[in-house]
N, CA, C and O atoms as a GROMACS GRO file, in nm:
protein
  500
    1MET      N    1   2.368   0.645  -2.485
    1MET     CA    2   2.319   0.563  -2.376
    1MET      C    3   2.440   0.496  -2.308
    1MET      O    4   2.523   0.433  -2.374
    2GLU      N    5   2.448   0.508  -2.181
    2GLU     CA    6   2.559   0.458  -2.104
    2GLU      C    7   2.528   0.319  -2.051
    2GLU      O    8   2.423   0.301  -1.990
    3GLN      N    9   2.612   0.223  -2.071
    3GLN     CA   10   2.589   0.093  -2.016
    3GLN      C   11   2.708   0.056  -1.921
    3GLN      O   12   2.825   0.081  -1.952
    4ILE      N   13   2.673  -0.001  -1.808
    4ILE     CA   14   2.771  -0.042  -1.712
    4ILE      C   15   2.754  -0.192  -1.699
    4ILE      O   16   2.643  -0.240  -1.673
    5LYS      N   17   2.860  -0.266  -1.716
    5LYS     CA   18   2.854  -0.408  -1.698
    5LYS      C   19   2.942  -0.448  -1.581
    5LYS      O   20   3.055  -0.402  -1.567
    6GLU      N   21   2.890  -0.532  -1.498
    6GLU     CA   22   2.966  -0.570  -1.380
    6GLU      C   23   2.973  -0.722  -1.373
    6GLU      O   24   2.870  -0.788  -1.377
    7ASN      N   25   3.086  -0.776  -1.363
    7ASN     CA   26   3.106  -0.916  -1.348
    7ASN      C   27   3.146  -0.946  -1.207
    7ASN      O   28   3.238  -0.884  -1.152
    8GLU      N   29   3.078  -1.041  -1.147
    8GLU     CA   30   3.104  -1.080  -1.011
    8GLU      C   31   3.121  -1.228  -1.001
    8GLU      O   32   3.038  -1.304  -1.049
    9THR      N   33   3.226  -1.269  -0.940
    9THR     CA   34   3.243  -1.413  -0.926
    9THR      C   35   3.246  -1.448  -0.777
    9THR      O   36   3.327  -1.398  -0.699
   10LYS      N   37   3.153  -1.538  -0.741
   10LYS     CA   38   3.141  -1.583  -0.600
   10LYS      C   39   3.142  -1.736  -0.607
   10LYS      O   40   3.045  -1.799  -0.650
   11GLY      N   41   3.251  -1.793  -0.565
   11GLY     CA   42   3.259  -1.940  -0.573
   11GLY      C   43   3.246  -1.981  -0.717
   11GLY      O   44   3.327  -1.940  -0.800
   12ASN      N   45   3.148  -2.060  -0.751
   12ASN     CA   46   3.128  -2.108  -0.887
   12ASN      C   47   3.023  -2.026  -0.965
   12ASN      O   48   2.993  -2.055  -1.081
   13MET      N   49   2.966  -1.921  -0.898
   13MET     CA   50   2.856  -1.848  -0.959
   13MET      C   51   2.912  -1.723  -1.026
   13MET      O   52   2.988  -1.647  -0.965
   14ASN      N   53   2.876  -1.702  -1.150
   14ASN     CA   54   2.922  -1.589  -1.232
   14ASN      C   55   2.795  -1.512  -1.275
   14ASN      O   56   2.714  -1.565  -1.351
   15THR      N   57   2.778  -1.387  -1.228
   15THR     CA   58   2.660  -1.307  -1.264
   15THR      C   59   2.701  -1.182  -1.341
   15THR      O   60   2.808  -1.126  -1.318
   16GLU      N   61   2.617  -1.140  -1.432
   16GLU     CA   62   2.644  -1.019  -1.510
   16GLU      C   63   2.523  -0.927  -1.502
   16GLU      O   64   2.411  -0.968  -1.532
   17THR      N   65   2.545  -0.799  -1.462
   17THR     CA   66   2.436  -0.702  -1.450
   17THR      C   67   2.453  -0.592  -1.550
   17THR      O   68   2.563  -0.537  -1.564
   18SER      N   69   2.348  -0.556  -1.622
   18SER     CA   70   2.356  -0.451  -1.718
   18SER      C   71   2.261  -0.338  -1.672
   18SER      O   72   2.143  -0.364  -1.648
   19ILE      N   73   2.310  -0.216  -1.661
   19ILE     CA   74   2.235  -0.100  -1.618
   19ILE      C   75   2.229   0.000  -1.735
   19ILE      O   76   2.332   0.036  -1.792
   20GLN      N   77   2.108   0.043  -1.768
   20GLN     CA   78   2.088   0.138  -1.876
   20GLN      C   79   2.010   0.260  -1.826
   20GLN      O   80   1.924   0.249  -1.738
   21SER      N   81   2.043   0.375  -1.884
   21SER     CA   82   1.962   0.494  -1.844
   21SER      C   83   1.830   0.493  -1.921
   21SER      O   84   1.821   0.437  -2.030
   22VAL      N   85   1.726   0.556  -1.862
   22VAL     CA   86   1.590   0.554  -1.916
   22VAL      C   87   1.572   0.682  -2.001
   22VAL      O   88   1.617   0.790  -1.964
   23GLN      N   89   1.504   0.664  -2.114
   23GLN     CA   90   1.472   0.773  -2.202
   23GLN      C   91   1.321   0.794  -2.199
   23GLN      O   92   1.246   0.704  -2.237
   24PHE      N   93   1.273   0.915  -2.154
   24PHE     CA   94   1.128   0.944  -2.147
   24PHE      C   95   1.094   1.027  -2.266
   24PHE      O   96   1.171   1.113  -2.307
   25SER      N   97   0.973   1.001  -2.325
   25SER     CA   98   0.923   1.089  -2.436
   25SER      C   99   0.863   1.214  -2.376
   25SER      O  100   0.816   1.215  -2.262
   26GLN      N  101   0.865   1.320  -2.455
   26GLN     CA  102   0.804   1.445  -2.408
   26GLN      C  103   0.654   1.440  -2.410
   26GLN      O  104   0.595   1.385  -2.503
   27LEU      N  105   0.586   1.498  -2.308
   27LEU     CA  106   0.443   1.506  -2.299
   27LEU      C  107   0.398   1.632  -2.366
   27LEU      O  108   0.464   1.736  -2.353
   28ASN      N  109   0.286   1.625  -2.438
   28ASN     CA  110   0.224   1.746  -2.494
   28ASN      C  111   0.075   1.732  -2.494
   28ASN      O  112   0.025   1.627  -2.453
   29ALA      N  113   0.000   1.830  -2.538
   29ALA     CA  114  -0.143   1.830  -2.538
   29ALA      C  115  -0.199   1.710  -2.613
   29ALA      O  116  -0.296   1.648  -2.570
   30GLY      N  117  -0.139   1.677  -2.724
   30GLY     CA  118  -0.185   1.559  -2.804
   30GLY      C  119  -0.178   1.434  -2.722
   30GLY      O  120  -0.270   1.353  -2.725
   31ASN      N  121  -0.067   1.415  -2.647
   31ASN     CA  122  -0.060   1.297  -2.561
   31ASN      C  123  -0.164   1.291  -2.456
   31ASN      O  124  -0.219   1.185  -2.427
   32ALA      N  125  -0.193   1.408  -2.394
   32ALA     CA  126  -0.294   1.415  -2.288
   32ALA      C  127  -0.431   1.370  -2.340
   32ALA      O  128  -0.501   1.293  -2.274
   33GLU      N  129  -0.469   1.420  -2.460
   33GLU     CA  130  -0.595   1.376  -2.516
   33GLU      C  131  -0.598   1.227  -2.547
   33GLU      O  132  -0.699   1.159  -2.526
   34GLY      N  133  -0.486   1.176  -2.596
   34GLY     CA  134  -0.477   1.036  -2.623
   34GLY      C  135  -0.492   0.957  -2.492
   34GLY      O  136  -0.552   0.849  -2.489
   35ALA      N  137  -0.436   1.012  -2.384
   35ALA     CA  138  -0.444   0.943  -2.256
   35ALA      C  139  -0.595   0.935  -2.211
   35ALA      O  140  -0.637   0.836  -2.152
   36LYS      N  141  -0.670   1.039  -2.243
   36LYS     CA  142  -0.813   1.038  -2.202
   36LYS      C  143  -0.885   0.928  -2.283
   36LYS      O  144  -0.972   0.859  -2.230
   37ASP      N  145  -0.847   0.913  -2.411
   37ASP     CA  146  -0.910   0.805  -2.494
   37ASP      C  147  -0.872   0.670  -2.438
   37ASP      O  148  -0.954   0.579  -2.428
   38ASP      N  149  -0.742   0.658  -2.400
   38ASP     CA  150  -0.701   0.530  -2.341
   38ASP      C  151  -0.773   0.502  -2.213
   38ASP      O  152  -0.811   0.387  -2.188
   39GLY      N  153  -0.795   0.603  -2.129
   39GLY     CA  154  -0.870   0.582  -2.005
   39GLY      C  155  -1.012   0.534  -2.037
   39GLY      O  156  -1.062   0.443  -1.971
   40ARG      N  157  -1.077   0.594  -2.136
   40ARG     CA  158  -1.207   0.548  -2.172
   40ARG      C  159  -1.209   0.406  -2.222
   40ARG      O  160  -1.298   0.328  -2.187
   41ARG      N  161  -1.108   0.372  -2.306
   41ARG     CA  162  -1.097   0.233  -2.357
   41ARG      C  163  -1.073   0.136  -2.240
   41ARG      O  164  -1.128   0.026  -2.238
   42ASN      N  165  -0.991   0.177  -2.141
   42ASN     CA  166  -0.973   0.093  -2.025
   42ASN      C  167  -1.097   0.072  -1.943
   42ASN      O  168  -1.122  -0.036  -1.889
   43LEU      N  169  -1.177   0.181  -1.933
   43LEU     CA  170  -1.308   0.170  -1.862
   43LEU      C  171  -1.400   0.080  -1.938
   43LEU      O  172  -1.473   0.002  -1.876
   44ASP      N  173  -1.402   0.086  -2.072
   44ASP     CA  174  -1.483  -0.002  -2.151
   44ASP      C  175  -1.453  -0.146  -2.132
   44ASP      O  176  -1.541  -0.230  -2.148
   45LEU      N  177  -1.330  -0.179  -2.096
   45LEU     CA  178  -1.294  -0.317  -2.074
   45LEU      C  179  -1.363  -0.379  -1.951
   45LEU      O  180  -1.383  -0.500  -1.945
   46ILE      N  181  -1.398  -0.293  -1.852
   46ILE     CA  182  -1.458  -0.352  -1.725
   46ILE      C  183  -1.609  -0.328  -1.717
   46ILE      O  184  -1.670  -0.366  -1.617
   47LEU      N  185  -1.674  -0.266  -1.817
   47LEU     CA  186  -1.813  -0.232  -1.801
   47LEU      C  187  -1.901  -0.356  -1.798
   47LEU      O  188  -2.011  -0.348  -1.745
   48ASP      N  189  -1.860  -0.471  -1.852
   48ASP     CA  190  -1.938  -0.592  -1.856
   48ASP      C  191  -1.907  -0.685  -1.738
   48ASP      O  192  -1.957  -0.798  -1.736
   49ILE      N  193  -1.827  -0.643  -1.641
   49ILE     CA  194  -1.795  -0.730  -1.528
   49ILE      C  195  -1.908  -0.722  -1.425
   49ILE      O  196  -1.956  -0.615  -1.388
   50SER      N  197  -1.948  -0.838  -1.383
   50SER     CA  198  -2.057  -0.848  -1.283
   50SER      C  199  -1.996  -0.835  -1.140
   50SER      O  200  -1.898  -0.901  -1.106
   51VAL      N  201  -2.057  -0.749  -1.059
   51VAL     CA  202  -2.018  -0.730  -0.921
   51VAL      C  203  -2.142  -0.749  -0.829
   51VAL      O  204  -2.255  -0.718  -0.867
   52PRO      N  205  -2.117  -0.801  -0.709
   52PRO     CA  206  -2.229  -0.822  -0.616
   52PRO      C  207  -2.284  -0.692  -0.566
   52PRO      O  208  -2.210  -0.608  -0.515
   53VAL      N  209  -2.421  -0.673  -0.581
   53VAL     CA  210  -2.490  -0.561  -0.528
   53VAL      C  211  -2.594  -0.612  -0.429
   53VAL      O  212  -2.666  -0.708  -0.458
   54SER      N  213  -2.603  -0.551  -0.314
   54SER     CA  214  -2.700  -0.594  -0.211
   54SER      C  215  -2.768  -0.477  -0.156
   54SER      O  216  -2.716  -0.366  -0.162
   55VAL      N  217  -2.887  -0.499  -0.100
   55VAL     CA  218  -2.960  -0.392  -0.029
   55VAL      C  219  -2.971  -0.436   0.114
   55VAL      O  220  -3.019  -0.545   0.144
   56GLU      N  221  -2.927  -0.348   0.204
   56GLU     CA  222  -2.924  -0.385   0.344
   56GLU      C  223  -3.031  -0.315   0.416
   56GLU      O  224  -3.032  -0.192   0.421
   57LEU      N  225  -3.122  -0.388   0.473
   57LEU     CA  226  -3.235  -0.331   0.547
   57LEU      C  227  -3.190  -0.288   0.683
   57LEU      O  228  -3.243  -0.190   0.736
   58GLY      N  229  -3.092  -0.358   0.743
   58GLY     CA  230  -3.046  -0.326   0.877
   58GLY      C  231  -2.951  -0.438   0.923
   58GLY      O  232  -2.930  -0.537   0.853
   59ARG      N  233  -2.894  -0.419   1.039
   59ARG     CA  234  -2.798  -0.523   1.098
   59ARG      C  235  -2.828  -0.543   1.244
   59ARG      O  236  -2.894  -0.460   1.307
   60THR      N  237  -2.780  -0.651   1.296
   60THR     CA  238  -2.789  -0.675   1.440
   60THR      C  239  -2.681  -0.779   1.475
   60THR      O  240  -2.629  -0.846   1.386
   61ASN      N  241  -2.649  -0.791   1.598
   61ASN     CA  242  -2.563  -0.899   1.654
   61ASN      C  243  -2.649  -0.990   1.737
   61ASN      O  244  -2.733  -0.943   1.813
   62MET      N  245  -2.629  -1.117   1.724
   62MET     CA  246  -2.708  -1.213   1.803
   62MET      C  247  -2.612  -1.321   1.860
   62MET      O  248  -2.510  -1.356   1.802
   63LEU      N  249  -2.654  -1.368   1.975
   63LEU     CA  250  -2.584  -1.482   2.037
   63LEU      C  251  -2.615  -1.606   1.961
   63LEU      O  252  -2.724  -1.617   1.904
   64VAL      N  253  -2.524  -1.702   1.955
   64VAL     CA  254  -2.544  -1.826   1.881
   64VAL      C  255  -2.669  -1.897   1.934
   64VAL      O  256  -2.745  -1.954   1.856
   65LYS      N  257  -2.691  -1.894   2.068
   65LYS     CA  258  -2.808  -1.965   2.120
   65LYS      C  259  -2.936  -1.902   2.075
   65LYS      O  260  -3.035  -1.973   2.056
   66ASP      N  261  -2.938  -1.768   2.055
   66ASP     CA  262  -3.058  -1.696   2.006
   66ASP      C  263  -3.081  -1.729   1.856
   66ASP      O  264  -3.196  -1.743   1.812
   67ILE      N  265  -2.972  -1.740   1.778
   67ILE     CA  266  -2.988  -1.778   1.636
   67ILE      C  267  -3.042  -1.918   1.625
   67ILE      O  268  -3.126  -1.946   1.540
   68LEU      N  269  -2.993  -2.010   1.711
   68LEU     CA  270  -3.042  -2.148   1.705
   68LEU      C  271  -3.190  -2.156   1.752
   68LEU      O  272  -3.260  -2.252   1.717
   69ALA      N  273  -3.235  -2.060   1.827
   69ALA     CA  274  -3.375  -2.060   1.874
   69ALA      C  275  -3.471  -1.997   1.773
   69ALA      O  276  -3.592  -1.997   1.795
   70LEU      N  277  -3.419  -1.942   1.660
   70LEU     CA  278  -3.507  -1.883   1.562
   70LEU      C  279  -3.602  -1.988   1.499
   70LEU      O  280  -3.561  -2.102   1.475
   71SER      N  281  -3.721  -1.951   1.476
   71SER     CA  282  -3.815  -2.040   1.408
   71SER      C  283  -3.912  -1.954   1.323
   71SER      O  284  -3.907  -1.830   1.327
   72GLN      N  285  -3.994  -2.018   1.251
   72GLN     CA  286  -4.088  -1.946   1.166
   72GLN      C  287  -4.175  -1.857   1.256
   72GLN      O  288  -4.232  -1.905   1.354
   73GLY      N  289  -4.184  -1.723   1.222
   73GLY     CA  290  -4.257  -1.628   1.303
   73GLY      C  291  -4.172  -1.550   1.399
   73GLY      O  292  -4.220  -1.454   1.458
   74SER      N  293  -4.044  -1.589   1.417
   74SER     CA  294  -3.954  -1.516   1.505
   74SER      C  295  -3.930  -1.376   1.451
   74SER      O  296  -3.930  -1.356   1.329
   75ILE      N  297  -3.909  -1.281   1.535
   75ILE     CA  298  -3.877  -1.144   1.496
   75ILE      C  299  -3.734  -1.112   1.534
   75ILE      O  300  -3.691  -1.133   1.647
   76VAL      N  301  -3.660  -1.060   1.435
   76VAL     CA  302  -3.523  -1.019   1.455
   76VAL      C  303  -3.522  -0.868   1.454
   76VAL      O  304  -3.555  -0.808   1.351
   77GLU      N  305  -3.486  -0.802   1.564
   77GLU     CA  306  -3.483  -0.658   1.567
   77GLU      C  307  -3.353  -0.609   1.506
   77GLU      O  308  -3.244  -0.657   1.538
   78LEU      N  309  -3.369  -0.509   1.413
   78LEU     CA  310  -3.253  -0.454   1.341
   78LEU      C  311  -3.219  -0.316   1.398
   78LEU      O  312  -3.296  -0.257   1.474
   79ASP      N  313  -3.100  -0.268   1.360
   79ASP     CA  314  -3.049  -0.145   1.413
   79ASP      C  315  -3.108  -0.018   1.343
   79ASP      O  316  -3.070   0.093   1.380
   80LYS      N  317  -3.198  -0.030   1.245
   80LYS     CA  318  -3.251   0.083   1.178
   80LYS      C  319  -3.400   0.109   1.220
   80LYS      O  320  -3.475   0.015   1.248
   81ILE      N  321  -3.439   0.233   1.224
   81ILE     CA  322  -3.574   0.273   1.257
   81ILE      C  323  -3.660   0.255   1.134
   81ILE      O  324  -3.615   0.286   1.024
   82ALA      N  325  -3.785   0.205   1.148
   82ALA     CA  326  -3.874   0.188   1.039
   82ALA      C  327  -3.891   0.319   0.963
   82ALA      O  328  -3.904   0.426   1.022
   83GLY      N  329  -3.890   0.309   0.832
   83GLY     CA  330  -3.909   0.434   0.748
   83GLY      C  331  -3.782   0.501   0.709
   83GLY      O  332  -3.786   0.593   0.628
   84THR      N  333  -3.666   0.459   0.764
   84THR     CA  334  -3.537   0.521   0.726
   84THR      C  335  -3.490   0.453   0.597
   84THR      O  336  -3.523   0.337   0.574
   85PRO      N  337  -3.416   0.522   0.514
   85PRO     CA  338  -3.361   0.469   0.391
   85PRO      C  339  -3.277   0.342   0.414
   85PRO      O  340  -3.206   0.330   0.514
   86VAL      N  341  -3.285   0.248   0.320
   86VAL     CA  342  -3.202   0.128   0.327
   86VAL      C  343  -3.078   0.155   0.245
   86VAL      O  344  -3.077   0.244   0.160
   87ASP      N  345  -2.976   0.078   0.271
   87ASP     CA  346  -2.843   0.100   0.202
   87ASP      C  347  -2.824   0.013   0.081
   87ASP      O  348  -2.856  -0.106   0.084
   88LEU      N  349  -2.771   0.070  -0.024
   88LEU     CA  350  -2.735  -0.008  -0.147
   88LEU      C  351  -2.587  -0.028  -0.138
   88LEU      O  352  -2.511   0.069  -0.135
   89LEU      N  353  -2.544  -0.148  -0.134
   89LEU     CA  354  -2.400  -0.182  -0.120
   89LEU      C  355  -2.349  -0.246  -0.247
   89LEU      O  356  -2.413  -0.334  -0.304
   90VAL      N  357  -2.234  -0.202  -0.292
   90VAL     CA  358  -2.165  -0.263  -0.408
   90VAL      C  359  -2.038  -0.328  -0.353
   90VAL      O  360  -1.951  -0.258  -0.302
   91ARG      N  361  -2.026  -0.456  -0.363
   91ARG     CA  362  -1.908  -0.527  -0.307
   91ARG      C  363  -1.891  -0.494  -0.160
   91ARG      O  364  -1.779  -0.480  -0.111
   92GLY      N  365  -2.005  -0.480  -0.089
   92GLY     CA  366  -1.998  -0.451   0.050
   92GLY      C  367  -1.975  -0.307   0.092
   92GLY      O  368  -1.969  -0.278   0.212
   93LYS      N  369  -1.962  -0.218  -0.001
   93LYS     CA  370  -1.937  -0.075   0.024
   93LYS      C  371  -2.058   0.007  -0.014
   93LYS      O  372  -2.119  -0.013  -0.119
   94LEU      N  373  -2.091   0.102   0.074
   94LEU     CA  374  -2.209   0.187   0.051
   94LEU      C  375  -2.196   0.276  -0.069
   94LEU      O  376  -2.100   0.352  -0.082
   95LEU      N  377  -2.297   0.265  -0.160
   95LEU     CA  378  -2.299   0.344  -0.283
   95LEU      C  379  -2.418   0.444  -0.278
   95LEU      O  380  -2.405   0.560  -0.318
   96ALA      N  381  -2.532   0.395  -0.230
   96ALA     CA  382  -2.653   0.479  -0.235
   96ALA      C  383  -2.748   0.439  -0.123
   96ALA      O  384  -2.726   0.342  -0.051
   97GLN      N  385  -2.853   0.515  -0.111
   97GLN     CA  386  -2.963   0.483  -0.016
   97GLN      C  387  -3.096   0.501  -0.088
   97GLN      O  388  -3.106   0.578  -0.184
   98GLY      N  389  -3.195   0.432  -0.043
   98GLY     CA  390  -3.326   0.439  -0.110
   98GLY      C  391  -3.438   0.376  -0.029
   98GLY      O  392  -3.422   0.335   0.086
   99GLU      N  393  -3.558   0.373  -0.100
   99GLU     CA  394  -3.678   0.323  -0.038
   99GLU      C  395  -3.710   0.190  -0.101
   99GLU      O  396  -3.694   0.174  -0.222
  100VAL      N  397  -3.755   0.092  -0.021
  100VAL     CA  398  -3.798  -0.036  -0.069
  100VAL      C  399  -3.934  -0.019  -0.139
  100VAL      O  400  -4.026   0.042  -0.086
  101VAL      N  401  -3.942  -0.076  -0.262
  101VAL     CA  402  -4.065  -0.067  -0.340
  101VAL      C  403  -4.101  -0.209  -0.389
  101VAL      O  404  -4.016  -0.298  -0.388
  102VAL      N  405  -4.227  -0.231  -0.431
  102VAL     CA  406  -4.266  -0.355  -0.486
  102VAL      C  407  -4.297  -0.334  -0.633
  102VAL      O  408  -4.378  -0.248  -0.666
  103VAL      N  409  -4.234  -0.410  -0.720
  103VAL     CA  410  -4.256  -0.400  -0.866
  103VAL      C  411  -4.295  -0.538  -0.917
  103VAL      O  412  -4.214  -0.631  -0.913
  104ASP      N  413  -4.417  -0.551  -0.966
  104ASP     CA  414  -4.466  -0.680  -1.014
  104ASP      C  415  -4.437  -0.792  -0.918
  104ASP      O  416  -4.378  -0.892  -0.957
  105GLU      N  417  -4.477  -0.777  -0.792
  105GLU     CA  418  -4.462  -0.876  -0.688
  105GLU      C  419  -4.312  -0.903  -0.646
  105GLU      O  420  -4.286  -0.996  -0.570
  106ASN      N  421  -4.221  -0.825  -0.694
  106ASN     CA  422  -4.075  -0.833  -0.657
  106ASN      C  423  -4.040  -0.709  -0.581
  106ASN      O  424  -4.092  -0.601  -0.608
  107PHE      N  425  -3.952  -0.726  -0.484
  107PHE     CA  426  -3.898  -0.610  -0.417
  107PHE      C  427  -3.795  -0.538  -0.506
  107PHE      O  428  -3.725  -0.600  -0.585
  108GLY      N  429  -3.789  -0.410  -0.491
  108GLY     CA  430  -3.695  -0.326  -0.563
  108GLY      C  431  -3.646  -0.210  -0.473
  108GLY      O  432  -3.689  -0.196  -0.359
  109LEU      N  433  -3.559  -0.131  -0.525
  109LEU     CA  434  -3.513  -0.014  -0.451
  109LEU      C  435  -3.519   0.110  -0.533
  109LEU      O  436  -3.459   0.118  -0.640
  110LYS      N  437  -3.591   0.207  -0.485
  110LYS     CA  438  -3.599   0.340  -0.545
  110LYS      C  439  -3.489   0.422  -0.484
  110LYS      O  440  -3.495   0.455  -0.366
  111ILE      N  441  -3.385   0.457  -0.563
  111ILE     CA  442  -3.270   0.527  -0.508
  111ILE      C  443  -3.310   0.673  -0.482
  111ILE      O  444  -3.362   0.743  -0.569
  112THR      N  445  -3.284   0.714  -0.356
  112THR     CA  446  -3.316   0.855  -0.322
  112THR      C  447  -3.191   0.939  -0.295
  112THR      O  448  -3.198   1.062  -0.294
  113ASN      N  449  -3.079   0.874  -0.273
  113ASN     CA  450  -2.950   0.943  -0.241
  113ASN      C  451  -2.832   0.863  -0.287
  113ASN      O  452  -2.818   0.747  -0.249
  114ILE      N  453  -2.746   0.923  -0.370
  114ILE     CA  454  -2.624   0.856  -0.412
  114ILE      C  455  -2.514   0.925  -0.338
  114ILE      O  456  -2.508   1.047  -0.333
  115CYS      N  457  -2.424   0.842  -0.279
  115CYS     CA  458  -2.311   0.900  -0.205
  115CYS      C  459  -2.224   0.982  -0.294
  115CYS      O  460  -2.198   0.945  -0.408
  116GLY      N  461  -2.176   1.099  -0.241
  116GLY     CA  462  -2.084   1.176  -0.319
  116GLY      C  463  -1.952   1.108  -0.337
  116GLY      O  464  -1.921   1.014  -0.264
  117SER      N  465  -1.869   1.155  -0.436
  117SER     CA  466  -1.744   1.089  -0.465
  117SER      C  467  -1.653   1.085  -0.346
  117SER      O  468  -1.582   0.986  -0.329
  118GLU      N  469  -1.651   1.189  -0.262
  118GLU     CA  470  -1.566   1.190  -0.145
  118GLU      C  471  -1.607   1.083  -0.047
  118GLU      O  472  -1.522   1.014   0.009
  119GLU      N  473  -1.739   1.068  -0.026
  119GLU     CA  474  -1.790   0.967   0.065
  119GLU      C  475  -1.766   0.827   0.012
  119GLU      O  476  -1.734   0.736   0.089
  120ARG      N  477  -1.780   0.807  -0.121
  120ARG     CA  478  -1.750   0.676  -0.182
  120ARG      C  479  -1.607   0.636  -0.170
  120ARG      O  480  -1.578   0.519  -0.144
  121VAL      N  481  -1.514   0.732  -0.187
  121VAL     CA  482  -1.370   0.706  -0.168
  121VAL      C  483  -1.345   0.667  -0.019
  121VAL      O  484  -1.271   0.573   0.011
  122LYS      N  485  -1.410   0.743   0.071
  122LYS     CA  486  -1.394   0.712   0.217
  122LYS      C  487  -1.445   0.570   0.247
  122LYS      O  488  -1.382   0.496   0.324
  123ASN      N  489  -1.558   0.531   0.187
  123ASN     CA  490  -1.616   0.399   0.216
  123ASN      C  491  -1.531   0.287   0.153
  123ASN      O  492  -1.542   0.172   0.196
  124LEU      N  493  -1.448   0.317   0.052
  124LEU     CA  494  -1.363   0.214  -0.006
  124LEU      C  495  -1.254   0.168   0.088
  124LEU      O  496  -1.213   0.052   0.085
  125GLY      N  497  -1.205   0.262   0.173
  125GLY     CA  498  -1.093   0.234   0.259
  125GLY      C  499  -1.117   0.160   0.380
  125GLY      O  500  -1.024   0.134   0.456
   0.00000   0.00000   0.00000
């Protein structure tokens, strides 16, 4: 291993830099399988993390004066047609679509379509 030491004096400042060459270990099939296990262990570390999930019925833009005029019984028109699937968003990004259902007096979502991996990657950007 080659080491290069460089002394530099600038005014009262004396710095020393040490440069070493890097040694890489050889990759083989055993290491690749170990890497898969490490990937699974890394994934296991994040499985218990809570992330915000929301279901979006639709969107609209409104003027501030129209928002201030809202009252009980007001109707807000959304950009989706009745009967179309609603969006399931994870951290604000589209993951799936589905139908709104009622389960024991609570709303739920019956997933009808999960975005493909290519579409999910596109939605992340």
